[in-house]
KEFILUM-870367 format. One record per residue (C-alpha): x, y, z. Coordinates in steps of 0.05 Angstrom, whole numbers, plus 5000, padded with zeros to 4 digits. Example, Ala and Ser with C-alpha at 12.3 -4.5 7.8 and 13.67 -1.06 7.14 Angstrom:
! residues 2
524649105156/527349795143/
END
This chain:
! residues 111
053592363940/059792013965/062691493917/066590873939/073190683907/069990023885/062889743888/060689383950/058588653948/051288453955/048388644022/047287904038/054687724029/058287494092/063588044087/058888624069/059188954138/066788954139/067489204067/062389764079/066189994141/072689994103/069490374044/066490894092/073290974125/076391154058/071691734044/074692424048/072692914103/068793314052/064892704027/063492454097/061293114129/061692844200/061693564226/054093514222/054293004278/058593404328/055593464397/061293704442/067293944401/067794404342/072394004297/072893264279/079292864286/078392444223/084091984243/079591684297/073291504258/070690784269/064390514236/059989934260/053889644226/047889554271/042389384222/040689274148/034589334105/034788934040/029589374007/030389793945/034390203959/038389824011/039190194077/044190074132/043990344203/050990464229/054390724290/060191214284/065391294339/069991884332/073892414370/072393154366/076593724393/075494424415/079994794367/082695494380/081895504456/089295424476/093596004498/099996124459/104295904519/100195274534/104494664515/098794164526/095793804467/088793944443/083493584485/079993024448/072792874465/069792184451/063492234410/058391754379/052691824331/048391394287/047791444212/042691204162/046391004098/042390924034/046290553980/045390733907/042890203859/049789963838/052589983910/058090453885/055991043927/051391253983/047591794018/049191894092/044392204141/046792294213/041092174261/
END
């Protein structure tokens, strides 16, 4: 289960969405596991990940529906003499984020 560097505020706080997106952006590639959401490429460019919150459920546990914009690339397809950069492919997926009780970590399911 990914852990945040610091606990998130209450889900009803005015800056919750922003703080969640920042916290998700600080997760390591291993914690995030965005490779599970690839549709076109075979590797994720983790420098390009952008989160948006599209819905919240205040239940117990709290759940957040989020959109994830990112770039993927097709790694290993360039010839040795090809000077061109790797092609980046725009991708999008949705995620269901279930916060733990203390809002210090979460479970992420890409849907």
